[in-house]
N, C-alpha and C positions, 0 to 999 in steps of 0.2 A: 193888450193886457190879457192875461190868461185867468180863467175862472174855473174852479172845480164845482161840480153840481152833485149833490148827494140826493138820491131818489130811490123809490121802491116801485115794484110793479107785480101784478098778478099775471102770470104768463099765459094763461089759458087761450086767450084770443090772438096771441102773437106767434109768428114763426121765428122766435128767438130774438136776440138783441140786434144783431148786425143786419144792416141793409141788404136786401135781396130783391132781385127782379120778380115782379108778379106775386109778391107776398108781403103782407103787412108786418112790420117789425117795430120794436120799441124805439130803436134808434131813429127810424123814419118819423114816427109820431113826435118824438121829442125835438128833433131838428126842425120839423115843419112848424111846431108851436113857437119855438124860440125865434125862428126866422121871421114869423109874422109879427110877433110882439116887438122885436128889436129892429124890424124893418131893414134887415140885412141878411144875406145868406149865412147861416150858422152851420158849421160842421162840428159835430159832437164826437169826441173820441172816448170810447168806453174803456173800463178797466179790464174787460175781457168779454168773451162771447158766452152767452147762455143759449142752449138749444131750444127748439120749439117747445112751448108748454112749460118750461122751467120758470120758477118765480125768483124774485130778488127782494129781500127785505132791506138790503143795504148795498145798492149799486153806486158806483162813482164814475164820473166822466169829466172831461174838460172841454172848454171851447174858448176861442179867442175873439176879442172885439177891440177896436181901437180906442174907444172912449170909456170912461167910468160909467157905471150904471148903479141905480138905486136897487140894492140887492134885495131888501125886504119887499119892496114893491114888485120886483120881478118874480120873486117866489110866489107872492099872492096872485099875480096875474097869470103866471104859468099854470098854477094849479086850477085856476078858474077855467082855463081853456083846455087843459088836458082831460082825457076821458077818466072815468071813475077808477079804472084799474091801474093808473099811473099817478104817483104823487111825488112832488119835490119837497124834500125836507130842508135843504139849505143850499145856498150858493155863496161861495167865498173866493176871494182873490188869492192867487198863489204867485210864486215867482215865475217868470216867463219860460223857464226850462222845465218846470214841473210837468210830469206826464202821468195821466191817470192809469195807464197800463204798466209802463216800464218802471215806475217808482214804487209800485205796490210791493210790499215785502212779505205779505201773508194774506191768504184768502181762506175763508171758512164756509163750508156748506153743511146743511142739515138735510137728512132724508127722513121722511115721516112714513111710518108703517102703522096701520090700524088692523087689529085682529078681530074686530067686531064690525059687522056691516053697519054703516052709519051714513045716512043720506047727506049729512052735513060735511062729510069728509070725502065724498066720492070724487071730487075734482081737486082735493087738497092733500090726499095721502093715498098710499098704495095699500089695498086690502089684501092681507095674507091670512087665510083661514086656518092653516095648519099651525100646530103649536111650535114655538121656536125656543131653543135653548140659548138664552141671552148670554150666559156665562161662556159657552163655547164660541159664540159669535164675537165676544170681546177678546177671547184668547186668540182667535184668528185675526182680529183687527190689530192686535199688538204686533203681529208679524209684519205689518205694513211699515212700522217704524224702523225695522231692521233692513229694509230694502230701499233702493234709490231708483232702479230702472223699472218703470211700470208700463212697458210696451204691451204686456199681456192684457192691460185694461184700456188700451187706447183704441179709438176708432181707426180702422185701417184706411189707407190711402190719404193720410193727412200730410200737410206740408211742414210739420215740425222738424227741427234740426236735431232735437234731443228728446229722449223719453225720460230723462232724469228729473225727479221731483223729490223735495225734502218734506216728507210727511211728518208733521210734528205732533199731531193728535188724531186719534181714531178711537171712538168709544160709543157704545150703545147705552142709552139710558131710557128708563120708563118714566114718562111724564104724563100722569093721569092715564087717559085711555089711548095715548099715542106712544109708540116706540120710536125713539129718535136716534139716528146715527149722526154723529158730529165728526167732521174731519177737517183738519187744517193743514195747509202746506204752502210753500212759497209759490207754487204754480200747480195747475192741473192740466191734464191732457183732455182732448175732446172725448166726451162720453165716459171719462174715467170714474167719476163717483158712482154713476149708475151701474157700471160694470162691477165695481167693488162691492156695492150693496147686493147685487145679484149673486155674487160669489159667496158673500158672507151668509146670505139667506140659505144657500145650499148646505152650509155648515150647521146653521141653526136647526134645519129640518132633519139633520142626520144623514144627508146624502153624501157629504164629503167630510173628511177628517182634517186636522191641522197639517198633517203630512201632505195631503192633497193640495192644500193652499200653498205650502212651501214649494211644491213641484210646479204649480201654476206660476208663481212669482219668478221662479228661475227659468221658465220656459220661453219668455218673451213672445208667447203665442196667444193671440186674442181668442182663438177658437177653443182653447183649453179652459178659459175662465167662464164664469157664469153669465147667463143672459142679462142684458141690460134691463133694469126695472123701468117702469113708466116715468116719464118726465114730470108728471103732475105732483109727485111727492118730493121733488128736489127744490131746495131754497138756498140761494146765496145769502148768507147772513152777516158777513163781516169782511171788510178789506182794511188792511193796516198799511199806513204810510209813515215815513219818517217825518219828524216835526219840521225838518228843513224845507218841506215843500211850501210852507207858508211864505207869504210875500215878505221880502226883506224891507224893513223900515229904514 
């Protein structure tokens, strides 16, 4: 039987989602906890990878087990055993072919910017002291919707087969004292959102123009785009799946 698990985590203490040698990851902690509680080795397959220090408000994963389980009880016990920076929201059964990564149709990230030094945001948002022109950053963000090849924002030496992404939303909004960049797409390349934000900040600070951004997008050259912003401001906030992943009655 296959189950989906919906959970969240604050990524500061972890070297990303995916298991790695000699580094603590969210996947390792979740697998160890479920394996102990269910008394069987559990392998958890995530909806995607998040880099070291990146947070997730809405992550999804799946795991298999041969017998039915008390889902409410498992959620309660899992949260009791997990560290305070990881929380399970729900566990539900899906049909046996449902896949947390490959069945996802859309993912949404937020990046948080604070323009005032604030000790309560020092590990939750990126502090940018210079003034930013939000209207210009939004005009540049709209250009992302006109392109599909985002190699210029991808981490180099990756094993991806294609750099094509369908970006469906890209917008900056002011939410009280936080400037939030929201971007949605069918998929993202490694380091893509942080490179996009770094590029848009160069527009907002007056360093680059819209024409410069167009040239970057056409270049397929990571060295021409802006520097990647720190991981601490990045949040995975939503993953969309078709209704057909639910268990067939």
